[in-house]
Steps between C-alpha positions, in 0.01 A plus 500: 500500500620842426643714773298806610596765750190431698211247516207576743232243575156602590214296663169536339192475723486802738834621384442592131128427479206533754353161407241494791201605293576240224586217730185563711289482187683180379438334840133597492466351145686181635239475784220537253635232271585239770225573759769519768529812717829694470535810720634717234519807729732305736694343201616832365664589831729205472644565154857386421527128573403253211153455403501144634536626857171699475315220323576256767307706750170436314544174310615153589865400410388266217341789321762763535671449169161488311374815661816692445474423138137620496595819685786572250268444203243745649754757588550682171137569454431610855824638642699698236274797405424604862857493619687839519870565509639597846594873535842546364521159322564635139746755639698240685540260203576804280766621743695174484492492119592867473808437702601244242396196717247218454171475696368145549187369672534195722173398644303198655221575256433262203724651236241525209271697732784714634583607139136583435505744778818667386372526147164632600669767711779593258771398726784371299774313711787326315400152628214348692549175705199342680414228736792573750459586870718611774843327487411344170507837347872509540526259206375766256679782679826321475446394133447874410771625725266713702672709770174648629169346561188718587206342663219544765509174696743337742526214248638753250760603755595132544521467124733793454739377774497146360635652176752722668293809384412819687155485641291815429175463669179716442229506757215475262396131549399269791829549699541831685823682532588354826460140359707589195768656720506199734536265204824688405410739215790725458293781345135586594297728273145619564417407137641501155465886464815512712695247285651727227664735746627211710638344184672812398677516847584131479671546160679815612640303791648249268212247481654248722248316715701556819500879431125557476352712768156458654253760390 
């Protein structure tokens, strides 16, 4: 793979996109199709981990794979159009690319559906890698030589550290600032609107992970 001066990874749900409205609608349709109650309001407070973890709350183990397939099939019609970008998402991706770097998305979401979200919102990362959660995200981050990973969940912090990358956390998802800090995030931002100015400071300081200052 060609060498770039900087590769930054981004999580998707609740980092780049506010997927709560779409996921809620998809779960409601899943309930209607299966006749099994899923508390969609509660489910969207737990975004981050793989879909299978949520489905196990509502369906027996032997049906988890089947139901996950159904949910993913329903998702494009019910979840894409109602999902907005998070504040600062476009600017964060653009800031990396304007600096001559690569912006990649590494997410636990099913990759085809992740790409639908990005295309719908006009977000154009350099690569999208799906179906990776927590420490497993390190696989893609290492493959792309990512030195920074931006996410909203403690699992994202663990994924960054497993890859030897700097963890930049945004307190826009289910984990609050205290949880993200306790998990070991080196940088904590309120949301992605703060990312371009942080990135400029990071690059000015030499762009070494050990040199990054907490915002």
